KOLGU-207959 format. One record per atom (N, C-alpha, C, O): residue in three letters; atom name; x, y, z. Coordinates in steps of 0.02 Angstrom, whole numbers, plus 32768, in hexadecimal, padded with zeros to 4 digits. Example, Ala and Ser with C-alpha at 12.3 -4.5 7.8 and 13.67 -1.06 7.14 Angstrom:
# residues 2
site type ala	atom N	u 8294	v 7EE4	w 8186 $
site type ala	atom CA	u 8267	v 7F1F	w 8186 $
site type ala	atom C	u 8294	v 7F5B	w 8186 $
site type ala	atom O	u 82C8	v 7F5A	w 81A7 $
site type ser	atom N	u 8282	v 7F90	w 8162 $
site type ser	atom CA	u 82AC	v 7FCB	w 8165 $
site type ser	atom C	u 8285	v 8002	w 818A $
site type ser	atom O	u 829E	v 8039	w 8192 $
# end
This chain:
# residues 117
site type unk	atom N	u 199A	v B046	w 4E8E $
site type unk	atom CA	u 19D4	v B06E	w 4E8A $
site type unk	atom C	u 1A1A	v B04D	w 4E89 $
site type unk	atom O	u 1A21	v B01B	w 4EAC $
site type unk	atom N	u 1A43	v B060	w 4E6D $
site type unk	atom CA	u 1A85	v B03F	w 4E6C $
site type unk	atom C	u 1AB3	v B04E	w 4EBC $
site type unk	atom O	u 1AAA	v B07C	w 4EE5 $
site type unk	atom N	u 1ADF	v B01D	w 4EBE $
site type unk	atom CA	u 1B23	v B044	w 4F02 $
site type unk	atom C	u 1B31	v B084	w 4EF7 $
site type unk	atom O	u 1B28	v B0AD	w 4F24 $
site type unk	atom N	u 1B49	v B096	w 4EB9 $
site type unk	atom CA	u 1B6D	v B0D8	w 4EAD $
site type unk	atom C	u 1B45	v B10B	w 4ECD $
site type unk	atom O	u 1B5F	v B137	w 4EF0 $
site type unk	atom N	u 1AED	v B106	w 4EBE $
site type unk	atom CA	u 1ACD	v B13B	w 4ED3 $
site type unk	atom C	u 1AC2	v B143	w 4F15 $
site type unk	atom O	u 1ABF	v B17C	w 4F2D $
site type unk	atom N	u 1ABA	v B10C	w 4F39 $
site type unk	atom CA	u 1ABB	v B10B	w 4F81 $
site type unk	atom C	u 1AFC	v B129	w 4FAA $
site type unk	atom O	u 1AFF	v B14F	w 4FDA $
site type unk	atom N	u 1B32	v B107	w 4F82 $
site type unk	atom CA	u 1B7C	v B125	w 4F8D $
site type unk	atom C	u 1B79	v B17C	w 4F90 $
site type unk	atom O	u 1B94	v B19B	w 4FBE $
site type unk	atom N	u 1B5A	v B197	w 4F62 $
site type unk	atom CA	u 1B6B	v B1DC	w 4F4F $
site type unk	atom C	u 1B2C	v B212	w 4F6C $
site type unk	atom O	u 1B2B	v B24F	w 4F66 $
site type unk	atom N	u 1AF6	v B1E0	w 4F8F $
site type unk	atom CA	u 1AB5	v B205	w 4FA4 $
site type unk	atom C	u 1AD6	v B22E	w 4FE5 $
site type unk	atom O	u 1AFD	v B216	w 500E $
site type unk	atom N	u 1ABD	v B26D	w 4FE5 $
site type unk	atom CA	u 1AE2	v B29F	w 5037 $
site type unk	atom C	u 1AA2	v B284	w 5063 $
site type unk	atom O	u 1AB5	v B281	w 509D $
site type unk	atom N	u 1A6E	v B275	w 505E $
site type unk	atom CA	u 1A45	v B26C	w 5084 $
site type unk	atom C	u 1A37	v B21D	w 50A6 $
site type unk	atom O	u 1A1B	v B20F	w 50DB $
site type unk	atom N	u 1A58	v B1EB	w 506C $
site type unk	atom CA	u 1A71	v B1A1	w 5093 $
site type unk	atom C	u 1AA8	v B1B6	w 50BC $
site type unk	atom O	u 1AA5	v B1A2	w 50F6 $
site type unk	atom N	u 1ADA	v B1D8	w 50AD $
site type unk	atom CA	u 1B1C	v B1DA	w 50CE $
site type unk	atom C	u 1B02	v B205	w 5121 $
site type unk	atom O	u 1B1B	v B1F4	w 5157 $
site type unk	atom N	u 1ADB	v B230	w 511B $
site type unk	atom CA	u 1AC5	v B23F	w 5164 $
site type unk	atom C	u 1A92	v B217	w 517B $
site type unk	atom O	u 1A8B	v B214	w 51B8 $
site type unk	atom N	u 1A6C	v B1F8	w 5157 $
site type unk	atom CA	u 1A31	v B1C6	w 517E $
site type unk	atom C	u 1A6B	v B18C	w 5197 $
site type unk	atom O	u 1A5F	v B17E	w 51D2 $
site type unk	atom N	u 1A9B	v B16D	w 5184 $
site type unk	atom CA	u 1AC5	v B143	w 51A6 $
site type unk	atom C	u 1B11	v B14C	w 51B2 $
site type unk	atom O	u 1B44	v B12A	w 51AA $
site type unk	atom N	u 1AFC	v B195	w 51CC $
site type unk	atom CA	u 1B35	v B1BE	w 51FD $
site type unk	atom C	u 1B88	v B1C7	w 51E8 $
site type unk	atom O	u 1BB6	v B1CC	w 5211 $
site type unk	atom N	u 1B8E	v B1C9	w 51A7 $
site type unk	atom CA	u 1BC9	v B1D0	w 5179 $
site type unk	atom C	u 1BCF	v B20B	w 5179 $
site type unk	atom O	u 1C09	v B21E	w 5178 $
site type unk	atom N	u 1B9E	v B23F	w 517A $
site type unk	atom CA	u 1BBA	v B27E	w 5180 $
site type unk	atom C	u 1B85	v B2A0	w 51B6 $
site type unk	atom O	u 1B49	v B291	w 51B3 $
site type unk	atom N	u 1B9F	v B2CD	w 51E5 $
site type unk	atom CA	u 1B78	v B2D9	w 520C $
site type unk	atom C	u 1B41	v B31A	w 520F $
site type unk	atom O	u 1B3E	v B347	w 51E6 $
site type unk	atom N	u 1B18	v B311	w 5249 $
site type unk	atom CA	u 1AE1	v B33E	w 5228 $
site type unk	atom C	u 1AC1	v B344	w 5285 $
site type unk	atom O	u 1AC6	v B323	w 52B9 $
site type unk	atom N	u 1AA6	v B378	w 5271 $
site type unk	atom CA	u 1A85	v B37F	w 52CF $
site type unk	atom C	u 1A43	v B358	w 52C1 $
site type unk	atom O	u 1A13	v B372	w 52A6 $
site type unk	atom N	u 1A45	v B31C	w 52D3 $
site type unk	atom CA	u 19FB	v B2E3	w 52D9 $
site type unk	atom C	u 19D7	v B31E	w 5314 $
site type unk	atom O	u 19F1	v B342	w 533E $
site type unk	atom N	u 1996	v B313	w 5303 $
site type unk	atom CA	u 1964	v B331	w 532C $
site type unk	atom C	u 1937	v B2EE	w 533A $
site type unk	atom O	u 191A	v B2E6	w 5370 $
site type unk	atom N	u 1935	v B2C0	w 5304 $
site type unk	atom CA	u 1912	v B287	w 5321 $
site type unk	atom C	u 192D	v B243	w 52E5 $
site type unk	atom O	u 1935	v B248	w 52A9 $
site type unk	atom N	u 1935	v B203	w 5312 $
site type unk	atom CA	u 1942	v B1D3	w 52E7 $
site type unk	atom C	u 1924	v B19D	w 5313 $
site type unk	atom O	u 191B	v B1A2	w 5350 $
site type unk	atom N	u 1912	v B156	w 52E2 $
site type unk	atom CA	u 18F2	v B127	w 52FF $
site type unk	atom C	u 1915	v B0FA	w 52BC $
site type unk	atom O	u 193E	v B112	w 5296 $
site type unk	atom N	u 18FA	v B0AF	w 52B9 $
site type unk	atom CA	u 190C	v B07C	w 5295 $
site type unk	atom C	u 190A	v B092	w 5254 $
site type unk	atom O	u 193B	v B08B	w 522E $
site type unk	atom N	u 18C9	v B0B2	w 523E $
site type unk	atom CA	u 18BB	v B0D4	w 51F0 $
site type unk	atom C	u 18BE	v B111	w 51DD $
site type unk	atom O	u 18B6	v B11A	w 51A0 $
site type unk	atom N	u 18CA	v B147	w 5207 $
site type unk	atom CA	u 18D9	v B197	w 51FF $
site type unk	atom C	u 18FB	v B1B6	w 521D $
site type unk	atom O	u 18FC	v B1AF	w 525A $
site type unk	atom N	u 191A	v B1D8	w 5207 $
site type unk	atom CA	u 193A	v B21F	w 5227 $
site type unk	atom C	u 1925	v B25A	w 5219 $
site type unk	atom O	u 18FE	v B25C	w 51E9 $
site type unk	atom N	u 1935	v B295	w 5239 $
site type unk	atom CA	u 1918	v B2C6	w 523E $
site type unk	atom C	u 1952	v B2FB	w 5246 $
site type unk	atom O	u 1977	v B2E9	w 5274 $
site type unk	atom N	u 1964	v B32E	w 522D $
site type unk	atom CA	u 19A1	v B368	w 5222 $
site type unk	atom C	u 198E	v B3B6	w 520A $
site type unk	atom O	u 1968	v B3C0	w 51DB $
site type unk	atom N	u 19A8	v B3E0	w 522A $
site type unk	atom CA	u 1995	v B41A	w 520F $
site type unk	atom C	u 19AC	v B42E	w 51C1 $
site type unk	atom O	u 19E8	v B425	w 51B5 $
site type unk	atom N	u 1986	v B445	w 5190 $
site type unk	atom CA	u 1998	v B44F	w 515D $
site type unk	atom C	u 19DB	v B497	w 5161 $
site type unk	atom O	u 19DE	v B4C8	w 5186 $
site type unk	atom N	u 19FB	v B484	w 513A $
site type unk	atom CA	u 1A46	v B4B1	w 5128 $
site type unk	atom C	u 1A39	v B4FB	w 5113 $
site type unk	atom O	u 1A57	v B52E	w 5126 $
site type unk	atom N	u 19F5	v B4F2	w 50DB $
site type unk	atom CA	u 19E0	v B539	w 50CE $
site type unk	atom C	u 1989	v B54A	w 50E1 $
site type unk	atom O	u 1959	v B54F	w 50BA $
site type unk	atom N	u 198B	v B550	w 5117 $
site type unk	atom CA	u 1940	v B55C	w 511F $
site type unk	atom C	u 1923	v B593	w 5106 $
site type unk	atom O	u 1943	v B5C4	w 50EF $
site type unk	atom N	u 18DB	v B58C	w 5109 $
site type unk	atom CA	u 18BE	v B5C2	w 50F2 $
site type unk	atom C	u 187E	v B5D5	w 5129 $
site type unk	atom O	u 184F	v B5FB	w 511B $
site type unk	atom N	u 1883	v B5BA	w 515A $
site type unk	atom CA	u 1851	v B5D1	w 518C $
site type unk	atom C	u 187F	v B5BB	w 51D8 $
site type unk	atom O	u 18AC	v B591	w 51DF $
site type unk	atom N	u 1865	v B5E2	w 5201 $
site type unk	atom CA	u 1881	v B5CE	w 5241 $
site type unk	atom C	u 1891	v B592	w 5268 $
site type unk	atom O	u 18BF	v B58C	w 5291 $
site type unk	atom N	u 1860	v B561	w 5255 $
site type unk	atom CA	u 1868	v B515	w 525A $
site type unk	atom C	u 1867	v B4FA	w 5210 $
site type unk	atom O	u 1837	v B4FB	w 51EB $
site type unk	atom N	u 18B5	v B4DB	w 51FE $
site type unk	atom CA	u 189D	v B4B5	w 51C1 $
site type unk	atom C	u 18C4	v B479	w 51D0 $
site type unk	atom O	u 1900	v B47D	w 51DB $
site type unk	atom N	u 189D	v B439	w 51D2 $
site type unk	atom CA	u 18BB	v B403	w 51E1 $
site type unk	atom C	u 18BB	v B3E1	w 519D $
site type unk	atom O	u 1893	v B3EF	w 516F $
site type unk	atom N	u 18F3	v B3AB	w 5198 $
site type unk	atom CA	u 18C8	v B370	w 5171 $
site type unk	atom C	u 18DA	v B336	w 5181 $
site type unk	atom O	u 190B	v B322	w 51A0 $
site type unk	atom N	u 18A7	v B316	w 5164 $
site type unk	atom CA	u 1899	v B2D3	w 518A $
site type unk	atom C	u 189B	v B290	w 5152 $
site type unk	atom O	u 1871	v B286	w 5126 $
site type unk	atom N	u 18C2	v B273	w 515C $
site type unk	atom CA	u 18D3	v B236	w 5120 $
site type unk	atom C	u 18E1	v B1E5	w 5138 $
site type unk	atom O	u 18F8	v B1C8	w 5168 $
site type unk	atom N	u 18C9	v B1D8	w 5100 $
site type unk	atom CA	u 18C1	v B17F	w 511D $
site type unk	atom C	u 192A	v B16C	w 5114 $
site type unk	atom O	u 1952	v B17C	w 50E8 $
site type unk	atom N	u 1930	v B14F	w 5147 $
site type unk	atom CA	u 197A	v B11D	w 5135 $
site type unk	atom C	u 1977	v B10B	w 50F3 $
site type unk	atom O	u 19A2	v B119	w 50C8 $
site type unk	atom N	u 1940	v B0EA	w 50E9 $
site type unk	atom CA	u 1932	v B0BD	w 5094 $
site type unk	atom C	u 1949	v B0E0	w 5063 $
site type unk	atom O	u 1927	v B112	w 505B $
site type unk	atom N	u 1976	v B0DC	w 503D $
site type unk	atom CA	u 197F	v B103	w 4FFD $
site type unk	atom C	u 193A	v B0FD	w 4FD6 $
site type unk	atom O	u 192F	v B0C8	w 4FB8 $
site type unk	atom N	u 190C	v B130	w 4FD6 $
site type unk	atom CA	u 18D6	v B13D	w 4F9F $
site type unk	atom C	u 18E8	v B17D	w 4F78 $
site type unk	atom O	u 18ED	v B1B5	w 4F92 $
site type unk	atom N	u 18F1	v B170	w 4F3C $
site type unk	atom CA	u 1909	v B1C3	w 4F1C $
site type unk	atom C	u 18CD	v B1F4	w 4F21 $
site type unk	atom O	u 18DB	v B22B	w 4F38 $
site type unk	atom N	u 187D	v B1E6	w 4F09 $
site type unk	atom CA	u 1869	v B210	w 4F11 $
site type unk	atom C	u 1821	v B1E8	w 4F26 $
site type unk	atom O	u 181C	v B1AA	w 4F25 $
site type unk	atom N	u 17E4	v B21A	w 4F3B $
site type unk	atom CA	u 17AC	v B203	w 4F42 $
site type unk	atom C	u 178C	v B1DA	w 4F06 $
site type unk	atom O	u 1765	v B1AD	w 4F18 $
site type unk	atom N	u 1796	v B1E2	w 4EC8 $
site type unk	atom CA	u 1773	v B1C3	w 4E97 $
site type unk	atom C	u 178E	v B17E	w 4E98 $
site type unk	atom O	u 1773	v B150	w 4E79 $
site type unk	atom N	u 17D2	v B174	w 4EC6 $
site type unk	atom CA	u 17E9	v B134	w 4EB7 $
site type unk	atom C	u 17DA	v B0FF	w 4EF4 $
site type unk	atom O	u 17F9	v B0CA	w 4EFA $
site type unk	atom N	u 17AD	v B113	w 4F1B $
site type unk	atom CA	u 178C	v B0E6	w 4F55 $
site type unk	atom C	u 1765	v B0B7	w 4F4A $
site type unk	atom O	u 172B	v B0C1	w 4F3A $
site type unk	atom N	u 1782	v B06F	w 4F52 $
site type unk	atom CA	u 1754	v B036	w 4F3C $
site type unk	atom C	u 171D	v B02C	w 4F83 $
site type unk	atom O	u 1721	v B043	w 4FBC $
site type unk	atom N	u 16F1	v B004	w 4F66 $
site type unk	atom CA	u 16C4	v AFE7	w 4F8D $
site type unk	atom C	u 16E8	v AFDC	w 4FD7 $
site type unk	atom O	u 16D1	v AFF9	w 5008 $
site type unk	atom N	u 1720	v AFB1	w 4FDD $
site type unk	atom CA	u 173C	v AFA9	w 501B $
site type unk	atom C	u 1765	v AFDC	w 503F $
site type unk	atom O	u 1785	v AFC8	w 506F $
site type unk	atom N	u 1768	v B023	w 502C $
site type unk	atom CA	u 176E	v B059	w 503E $
site type unk	atom C	u 175C	v B07E	w 505B $
site type unk	atom O	u 1776	v B0AA	w 507D $
site type unk	atom N	u 1717	v B06A	w 504B $
site type unk	atom CA	u 16E2	v B0A1	w 5067 $
site type unk	atom C	u 16D9	v B0AD	w 5099 $
site type unk	atom O	u 16B5	v B0DD	w 50A5 $
site type unk	atom N	u 16ED	v B090	w 50C2 $
site type unk	atom CA	u 16F0	v B096	w 5117 $
site type unk	atom C	u 1729	v B0CD	w 512F $
site type unk	atom O	u 172F	v B0F0	w 5161 $
site type unk	atom N	u 174C	v B0C7	w 50FA $
site type unk	atom CA	u 1781	v B104	w 5108 $
site type unk	atom C	u 1769	v B148	w 5105 $
site type unk	atom O	u 1781	v B176	w 5126 $
site type unk	atom N	u 1737	v B14D	w 50DE $
site type unk	atom CA	u 171A	v B190	w 50DE $
site type unk	atom C	u 1702	v B1AF	w 5119 $
site type unk	atom O	u 171B	v B1E3	w 512F $
site type unk	atom N	u 16C4	v B18A	w 513A $
site type unk	atom CA	u 16AD	v B18B	w 5169 $
site type unk	atom C	u 16E4	v B18C	w 51A5 $
site type unk	atom O	u 16D5	v B1B5	w 51D1 $
site type unk	atom N	u 170D	v B175	w 51AD $
site type unk	atom CA	u 173C	v B17C	w 51D6 $
site type unk	atom C	u 1763	v B1B5	w 51D6 $
site type unk	atom O	u 177D	v B1CE	w 5208 $
site type unk	atom N	u 1767	v B1CB	w 519C $
site type unk	atom CA	u 178F	v B210	w 519F $
site type unk	atom C	u 1755	v B244	w 51B9 $
site type unk	atom O	u 176A	v B26A	w 51E5 $
site type unk	atom N	u 1727	v B24B	w 51AB $
site type unk	atom CA	u 16ED	v B27C	w 51BA $
site type unk	atom C	u 16F7	v B280	w 5203 $
site type unk	atom O	u 170C	v B2B0	w 5224 $
site type unk	atom N	u 16E7	v B24B	w 5215 $
site type unk	atom CA	u 16D6	v B242	w 525B $
site type unk	atom C	u 1711	v B258	w 528C $
site type unk	atom O	u 170A	v B26D	w 52C5 $
site type unk	atom N	u 1750	v B24D	w 5265 $
site type unk	atom CA	u 1790	v B261	w 5295 $
site type unk	atom C	u 178E	v B2B9	w 528A $
site type unk	atom O	u 17AC	v B2DA	w 52B4 $
site type unk	atom N	u 176F	v B2D8	w 5257 $
site type unk	atom CA	u 177F	v B313	w 524B $
site type unk	atom C	u 174E	v B330	w 5279 $
site type unk	atom O	u 175A	v B365	w 5296 $
site type unk	atom N	u 170B	v B309	w 5281 $
site type unk	atom CA	u 16DA	v B32F	w 52B7 $
site type unk	atom C	u 16F8	v B32E	w 52F9 $
site type unk	atom O	u 16ED	v B35D	w 531F $
site type unk	atom N	u 171B	v B302	w 5309 $
site type unk	atom CA	u 1736	v B300	w 5353 $
site type unk	atom C	u 176D	v B335	w 534C $
site type unk	atom O	u 1777	v B35B	w 537B $
site type unk	atom N	u 178B	v B339	w 531D $
site type unk	atom CA	u 17D5	v B360	w 532D $
site type unk	atom C	u 17B0	v B3A6	w 531C $
site type unk	atom O	u 17D4	v B3D4	w 5330 $
site type unk	atom N	u 1770	v B3BF	w 52FC $
site type unk	atom CA	u 1753	v B3FA	w 52F0 $
site type unk	atom C	u 1741	v B40C	w 533E $
site type unk	atom O	u 1750	v B444	w 5354 $
site type unk	atom N	u 1720	v B3DA	w 5369 $
site type unk	atom CA	u 1713	v B3DA	w 53B2 $
site type unk	atom C	u 1742	v B3F3	w 53DD $
site type unk	atom O	u 1739	v B426	w 53FE $
site type unk	atom N	u 1772	v B3D5	w 53DD $
site type unk	atom CA	u 17B6	v B3E0	w 5400 $
site type unk	atom C	u 17D2	v B414	w 5406 $
site type unk	atom O	u 17EA	v B42B	w 543A $
site type unk	atom N	u 17D2	v B433	w 53BF $
site type unk	atom CA	u 17E7	v B47A	w 53A8 $
site type unk	atom C	u 17C0	v B4C3	w 539D $
site type unk	atom O	u 17C6	v B4F8	w 537D $
site type unk	atom N	u 178F	v B49E	w 53D5 $
site type unk	atom CA	u 1762	v B4CF	w 53E6 $
site type unk	atom C	u 1738	v B502	w 53A6 $
site type unk	atom O	u 1720	v B539	w 53B0 $
site type unk	atom N	u 173A	v B4E0	w 5369 $
site type unk	atom CA	u 1713	v B4FF	w 532F $
site type unk	atom C	u 16C5	v B4D5	w 532A $
site type unk	atom O	u 16C3	v B49D	w 5311 $
site type unk	atom N	u 1693	v B4F1	w 533F $
site type unk	atom CA	u 1658	v B4D4	w 5337 $
site type unk	atom C	u 163E	v B4DC	w 52EE $
site type unk	atom O	u 1610	v B4B6	w 52E0 $
site type unk	atom N	u 1653	v B507	w 52BC $
site type unk	atom CA	u 163E	v B50F	w 5296 $
site type unk	atom C	u 1676	v B50E	w 5251 $
site type unk	atom O	u 169B	v B53C	w 5240 $
site type unk	atom N	u 166D	v B4CB	w 5232 $
site type unk	atom CA	u 16B7	v B4BA	w 51FD $
site type unk	atom C	u 169C	v B4B4	w 51D3 $
site type unk	atom O	u 165F	v B4B4	w 51CE $
site type unk	atom N	u 16D5	v B4AA	w 5197 $
site type unk	atom CA	u 16CE	v B48A	w 5162 $
site type unk	atom C	u 1702	v B45F	w 5151 $
site type unk	atom O	u 173D	v B466	w 515D $
site type unk	atom N	u 16DB	v B41E	w 5129 $
site type unk	atom CA	u 1715	v B3EA	w 50FD $
site type unk	atom C	u 1712	v B3E9	w 50C9 $
site type unk	atom O	u 16DD	v B3F3	w 50AC $
site type unk	atom N	u 1756	v B3D8	w 50A3 $
site type unk	atom CA	u 1758	v B3ED	w 505A $
site type unk	atom C	u 177C	v B3A0	w 5043 $
site type unk	atom O	u 17AD	v B391	w 5065 $
site type unk	atom N	u 176B	v B375	w 5015 $
site type unk	atom CA	u 1793	v B362	w 4FF4 $
site type unk	atom C	u 17A3	v B364	w 4FA4 $
site type unk	atom O	u 177F	v B33F	w 4F82 $
site type unk	atom N	u 17C6	v B380	w 4F8C $
site type unk	atom CA	u 17E5	v B387	w 4F53 $
site type unk	atom C	u 17ED	v B347	w 4F2B $
site type unk	atom O	u 1810	v B318	w 4F40 $
site type unk	atom N	u 17C8	v B345	w 4EEB $
site type unk	atom CA	u 17CD	v B305	w 4EC5 $
site type unk	atom C	u 17F0	v B31D	w 4E7F $
site type unk	atom O	u 17D1	v B33E	w 4E56 $
site type unk	atom N	u 1836	v B309	w 4E77 $
site type unk	atom CA	u 1840	v B315	w 4E30 $
site type unk	atom C	u 1866	v B365	w 4E33 $
site type unk	atom O	u 1853	v B38C	w 4E5F $
site type unk	atom N	u 189B	v B37A	w 4E00 $
site type unk	atom CA	u 18B7	v B3BA	w 4DEF $
site type unk	atom C	u 188B	v B3DD	w 4DE0 $
site type unk	atom O	u 189A	v B418	w 4DE9 $
site type unk	atom N	u 1849	v B3D4	w 4DC6 $
site type unk	atom CA	u 181E	v B415	w 4DB2 $
site type unk	atom C	u 17F5	v B42A	w 4DEB $
site type unk	atom O	u 17D4	v B45E	w 4DE8 $
site type unk	atom N	u 17F5	v B3FC	w 4E2B $
site type unk	atom CA	u 17DE	v B415	w 4E61 $
site type unk	atom C	u 180C	v B426	w 4E88 $
site type unk	atom O	u 17FA	v B432	w 4EC2 $
site type unk	atom N	u 184D	v B42B	w 4E7A $
site type unk	atom CA	u 1879	v B44F	w 4EAC $
site type unk	atom C	u 1897	v B415	w 4ED8 $
site type unk	atom O	u 18A7	v B427	w 4F10 $
site type unk	atom N	u 189F	v B3E3	w 4ECE $
site type unk	atom CA	u 18BE	v B3A9	w 4EE0 $
site type unk	atom C	u 190B	v B3A6	w 4EC4 $
site type unk	atom O	u 191D	v B396	w 4E8C $
site type unk	atom N	u 193C	v B3BE	w 4F08 $
site type unk	atom CA	u 197F	v B3BE	w 4EEA $
site type unk	atom C	u 19A7	v B391	w 4F17 $
site type unk	atom O	u 19E5	v B396	w 4F13 $
site type unk	atom N	u 1994	v B370	w 4F37 $
site type unk	atom CA	u 19B2	v B32B	w 4F48 $
site type unk	atom C	u 198F	v B2E9	w 4F5E $
site type unk	atom O	u 1972	v B2DD	w 4F93 $
site type unk	atom N	u 1997	v B2C7	w 4F2E $
site type unk	atom CA	u 197E	v B28F	w 4F14 $
site type unk	atom C	u 1979	v B24B	w 4F36 $
site type unk	atom O	u 198A	v B214	w 4F21 $
site type unk	atom N	u 195A	v B260	w 4F77 $
site type unk	atom CA	u 1944	v B226	w 4FB2 $
site type unk	atom C	u 1906	v B24D	w 4FD6 $
site type unk	atom O	u 18FD	v B289	w 4FE2 $
site type unk	atom N	u 18E7	v B21C	w 4FE1 $
site type unk	atom CA	u 18B0	v B23F	w 4FEC $
site type unk	atom C	u 18BE	v B25E	w 5033 $
site type unk	atom O	u 18E6	v B24B	w 505D $
site type unk	atom N	u 188F	v B295	w 5034 $
site type unk	atom CA	u 1895	v B2C5	w 506A $
site type unk	atom C	u 185A	v B2F4	w 5069 $
site type unk	atom O	u 183F	v B30C	w 5038 $
site type unk	atom N	u 1847	v B2FD	w 50B6 $
site type unk	atom CA	u 1809	v B330	w 50C3 $
site type unk	atom C	u 1823	v B357	w 50F6 $
site type unk	atom O	u 183D	v B34B	w 512D $
site type unk	atom N	u 180C	v B3A8	w 50C3 $
site type unk	atom CA	u 181A	v B3D3	w 50FF $
site type unk	atom C	u 17EA	v B3E7	w 5129 $
site type unk	atom O	u 17AE	v B3DF	w 511A $
site type unk	atom N	u 17FE	v B402	w 5160 $
site type unk	atom CA	u 17D7	v B410	w 5192 $
site type unk	atom C	u 17DD	v B461	w 51A3 $
site type unk	atom O	u 180F	v B478	w 51C0 $
site type unk	atom N	u 17B5	v B47E	w 5195 $
site type unk	atom CA	u 17B3	v B4D1	w 5199 $
site type unk	atom C	u 178E	v B4F2	w 51CB $
site type unk	atom O	u 1752	v B4E4	w 51C6 $
site type unk	atom N	u 179B	v B515	w 51F5 $
site type unk	atom CA	u 177F	v B536	w 522C $
site type unk	atom C	u 179E	v B573	w 524C $
site type unk	atom O	u 17DB	v B57C	w 5246 $
site type unk	atom N	u 1777	v B5A0	w 5270 $
site type unk	atom CA	u 178D	v B5D8	w 5294 $
site type unk	atom C	u 1796	v B60F	w 527A $
site type unk	atom O	u 17BF	v B63C	w 5289 $
site type unk	atom N	u 175C	v B60B	w 5240 $
site type unk	atom CA	u 174A	v B64E	w 520F $
site type unk	atom C	u 16FB	v B646	w 51F1 $
site type unk	atom O	u 16D7	v B614	w 51F5 $
site type unk	atom N	u 16EE	v B678	w 51D8 $
site type unk	atom CA	u 16A9	v B668	w 51B2 $
site type unk	atom C	u 16C0	v B651	w 5157 $
site type unk	atom O	u 16EE	v B663	w 5132 $
site type unk	atom N	u 1694	v B62F	w 5151 $
site type unk	atom CA	u 16AA	v B609	w 5111 $
site type unk	atom C	u 1650	v B626	w 50E7 $
site type unk	atom O	u 1619	v B62C	w 5103 $
site type unk	atom N	u 1660	v B631	w 50A1 $
site type unk	atom CA	u 1627	v B649	w 5075 $
site type unk	atom C	u 161F	v B619	w 504D $
site type unk	atom O	u 164A	v B5ED	w 504A $
site type unk	atom N	u 15E1	v B617	w 5020 $
site type unk	atom CA	u 15CE	v B5F0	w 4FFD $
site type unk	atom C	u 15C1	v B618	w 4FB3 $
site type unk	atom O	u 15B2	v B653	w 4FBD $
site type unk	atom N	u 15C5	v B605	w 4F6D $
site type unk	atom CA	u 1607	v B5B4	w 4F5F $
site type unk	atom C	u 1642	v B5CF	w 4F7E $
site type unk	atom O	u 164A	v B608	w 4F94 $
site type unk	atom N	u 166B	v B5A0	w 4F7B $
site type unk	atom CA	u 16B6	v B596	w 4F8A $
site type unk	atom C	u 16D1	v B5AB	w 4F55 $
site type unk	atom O	u 16AF	v B5AE	w 4F22 $
site type unk	atom N	u 1715	v B5BD	w 4F57 $
site type unk	atom CA	u 173F	v B5BA	w 4F1F $
site type unk	atom C	u 1724	v B5F9	w 4EF7 $
site type unk	atom O	u 173C	v B608	w 4EC1 $
# end
């Protein structure tokens, strides 16, 4: 990633508190906040502070961050009182990714059907 991508990435700005968001979780690697366009009663975004554009860009050294994101999502689901929930990571525009900073959607509070989309 070049410096200009980092400077223009909305999720980088949120993660580094250059843009305010209602943080529901933060540690040294991860932040979580409500999605601005929720599709469920609970719709949180869990993102790494490190800029990784998409899931397919995760390198071996970054693999731990995926597990950390899932652990945070699980803890947040419990905290939000949603025993049944869905996690989604879109990878690429054809899959619905619109912000190119790795993020996990935590969705809950209503029934979900299969297949999605």
